[in-house]
ZAMARGU-4260 file (C-alpha; in steps of 0.2 Angstrom, whole numbers, plus 5000, padded with zeros to 4 digits):
<rodrens>
0) 4664/3688/5380 | 4677/3674/5377 | 4695/3676/5380 | 4710/3664/5377 | 4724/3663/5390
5) 4739/3657/5381 | 4745/3644/5393 | 4743/3626/5397 | 4746/3629/5415 | 4730/3624/5425
10) 4735/3634/5440 | 4736/3650/5430 | 4719/3647/5421 | 4710/3644/5438 | 4717/3660/5445
15) 4712/3671/5430 | 4695/3662/5429 | 4692/3667/5447 | 4696/3685/5444 | 4686/3686/5428
20) 4670/3677/5434 | 4662/3693/5441 | 4664/3702/5424 | 4655/3688/5415 | 4670/3683/5404
25) 4672/3665/5398 | 4690/3660/5399 | 4698/3647/5387 | 4715/3640/5387 | 4727/3630/5377
30) 4718/3615/5384 | 4703/3620/5373 | 4713/3621/5357 | 4725/3609/5348 | 4740/3621/5347
35) 4758/3619/5349 | 4765/3636/5356 | 4780/3644/5348 | 4797/3645/5357 | 4799/3660/5368
40) 4813/3668/5358 | 4810/3686/5364 | 4824/3696/5373 | 4812/3701/5387 | 4796/3696/5397
45) 4786/3708/5387 | 4792/3702/5370 | 4788/3684/5374 | 4771/3688/5381 | 4766/3698/5365
50) 4773/3684/5354 | 4762/3671/5363 | 4747/3681/5363 | 4748/3686/5345 | 4751/3668/5340
55) 4735/3662/5349 | 4724/3676/5344 | 4728/3673/5325 | 4726/3654/5327 | 4709/3655/5337
60) 4701/3671/5330 | 4698/3676/5348 | 4707/3689/5359 | 4721/3682/5369 | 4731/3685/5384
65) 4748/3679/5388 | 4759/3679/5404 | 4777/3683/5404 | 4790/3669/5409 | 4807/3666/5417
70) 4811/3655/5402 | 4822/3668/5394 | 4833/3669/5409 | 4834/3650/5409 | 4840/3650/5391
75) 4853/3663/5395 | 4859/3652/5410 | 4860/3637/5398 | 4871/3647/5386 | 4883/3652/5399
80) 4884/3635/5407 | 4886/3626/5391 | 4900/3639/5386 | 4909/3634/5402 | 4908/3615/5398
85) 4892/3610/5408 | 4878/3599/5400 | 4861/3607/5403 | 4844/3600/5401 | 4829/3611/5402
90) 4812/3605/5408 | 4804/3615/5395 | 4808/3627/5380 | 4791/3634/5377 | 4775/3637/5387
95) 4769/3619/5385 | 4767/3607/5400 | 4769/3588/5402 | 4752/3587/5408 | 4736/3597/5412
100) 4737/3590/5429 | 4749/3601/5440 | 4756/3587/5451 | 4759/3576/5436 | 4767/3590/5427
105) 4779/3594/5442 | 4783/3575/5444 | 4789/3574/5426 | 4799/3589/5428 | 4807/3582/5443
110) 4810/3565/5435 | 4821/3574/5422 | 4834/3577/5436 | 4837/3559/5438 | 4855/3555/5435
115) 4860/3574/5434 | 4870/3584/5446 | 4858/3597/5452 | 4841/3605/5449 | 4837/3624/5447
120) 4820/3631/5445 | 4818/3649/5440 | 4803/3661/5443 | 4798/3679/5444 | 4787/3684/5459
125) 4773/3696/5461 | 4761/3702/5474 | 4744/3711/5473 | 4741/3729/5478 | 4742/3738/5490
130) 4758/3729/5495 | 4766/3729/5478 | 4776/3745/5482 | 4785/3737/5497 | 4789/3720/5491
135) 4805/3717/5480 | 4821/3707/5480 | 4829/3690/5477 | 4825/3674/5486 | 4833/3657/5484
140) 4824/3642/5492 | 4830/3625/5496 | 4821/3610/5505 | 4825/3610/5523 | 4818/3610/5541
145) 4802/3621/5542 | 4809/3630/5557 | 4825/3635/5548 | 4828/3654/5549 | 4832/3663/5533
150) 4850/3669/5531 | 4858/3682/5521 | 4874/3679/5511 | 4885/3693/5507 | 4886/3698/5488
155) 4900/3690/5479 | 4913/3702/5472 | 4914/3706/5453 | 4930/3713/5446 | 4926/3727/5441
160) 4910/3729/5450 | 4894/3731/5440 | 4885/3747/5438 | 4870/3750/5450 | 4853/3744/5444
165) 4839/3756/5445 | 4844/3768/5460 | 4831/3780/5456 | 4814/3780/5446 | 4822/3790/5432
170) 4834/3776/5428 | 4819/3765/5424 | 4816/3775/5408 | 4823/3767/5392 | 4841/3768/5390
175) 4849/3775/5374 | 4859/3761/5365 | 4875/3770/5367 | 4873/3771/5386 | 4868/3754/5389
180) 4876/3745/5403 | 4889/3731/5399 | 4883/3713/5399 | 4889/3701/5413 | 4901/3694/5400
185) 4910/3711/5398 | 4911/3712/5417 | 4918/3695/5422 | 4917/3681/5408 | 4914/3663/5414
190) 4929/3653/5407 | 4927/3635/5401 | 4929/3623/5416 | 4935/3605/5418 | 4922/3599/5431
195) 4923/3584/5442 | 4912/3569/5440 | 4898/3569/5454 | 4892/3555/5465 | 4875/3550/5458
200) 4867/3545/5474 | 4866/3553/5491 | 4855/3552/5507 | 4842/3566/5510 | 4852/3575/5524
205) 4867/3576/5513 | 4856/3582/5498 | 4848/3595/5510 | 4865/3602/5515 | 4871/3603/5497
210) 4855/3611/5492 | 4858/3624/5505 | 4876/3627/5499 | 4870/3628/5481 | 4857/3641/5486
215) 4870/3651/5496 | 4882/3651/5481 | 4869/3657/5469 | 4862/3670/5480 | 4879/3678/5483
220) 4882/3679/5465 | 4865/3686/5461 | 4868/3699/5473 | 4885/3704/5466 | 4878/3704/5448
225) 4862/3714/5451 | 4864/3724/5468 | 4846/3719/5471 | 4838/3718/5488 | 4843/3702/5498
230) 4827/3693/5504 | 4838/3679/5510 | 4841/3660/5507 | 4826/3651/5514 | 4819/3634/5517
235) 4802/3629/5509 | 4793/3613/5503 | 4790/3617/5485 | 4786/3601/5476 | 4801/3602/5464
240) 4814/3605/5478 | 4806/3593/5491 | 4804/3578/5480 | 4820/3579/5470 | 4834/3566/5470
245) 4848/3579/5468 | 4853/3595/5476 | 4839/3607/5471 | 4835/3625/5473 | 4821/3637/5467
250) 4826/3655/5463 | 4814/3669/5464 | 4822/3683/5454 | 4812/3698/5459 | 4795/3705/5460
255) 4787/3710/5443 | 4774/3720/5453 | 4786/3732/5461 | 4787/3749/5452 | 4806/3749/5450
260) 4811/3730/5451 | 4797/3726/5438 | 4805/3738/5426 | 4822/3730/5429 | 4815/3713/5425
265) 4809/3719/5408 | 4826/3725/5403 | 4837/3713/5393 | 4853/3719/5402 | 4846/3715/5419
270) 4840/3698/5414 | 4858/3695/5407 | 4865/3699/5425 | 4852/3688/5433 | 4857/3673/5422
275) 4876/3677/5425 | 4873/3677/5444 | 4864/3660/5443 | 4877/3652/5431 | 4892/3659/5441
280) 4884/3652/5457 | 4881/3635/5449 | 4899/3634/5443 | 4906/3639/5460 | 4896/3625/5468
285) 4901/3612/5455 | 4919/3617/5457 | 4920/3617/5476 | 4906/3609/5484 | 4898/3594/5474
290) 4904/3577/5480 | 4915/3568/5468 | 4917/3549/5465
</rodrens>
């Protein structure tokens, strides 16, 4: 049996090949076909996964599997920041990569940050059973000392405060349109800004300090916008934050494998709130913390 994984990400392909090997399946990927993936224009993770899988299945004549992605959150963040007067560059706008080699792909993503003010990488987490039920919450990473302990910012206040997200299993059921929660823009819109001109170069220690500050700002506003569990601001050596030339953070916006949080991460309103929290944190950092010439 042959199956196409609708991705160019070699890491994802390796992981799934390993899992399917005992079943005798042959896994192919976009590296085996000259396809250009469509833009991920769905409102949810599920819609984008279905869009990609259907496109690849039709083009190849083979059954296809597609993963979900944090890209629609990044697109929401871009819209909010651009409305506030910030120029935004995305490292990708679809599921295509710069290179099939993971290190080369990451290097080219990092290179896009040259001359910019900051770098934000957005991801959704997951963990295998049987631990899936116990792992949920937000994490924001910056590159720092390996022995740095996580710290836990308090939620940033919103006026008026947002409604609670998924306090019980019953509330993970589809919500009728007339009872849908307000979007973040209805709660506290982000006004256009006149932002300072940043200093283009800084030493590694200063960059680490600013990255930690950016991570703290973003985490505080994510918590205020979503009421999600706070797993803390943490240091790590992920490639895109370790080798960046500008303040850089990596946001893990929750666990798709968790029975409640996974449902939230498939709801457009919750994705709006995540995007709002990230955008608001970035703006607060730019206004208050980033060095100026």
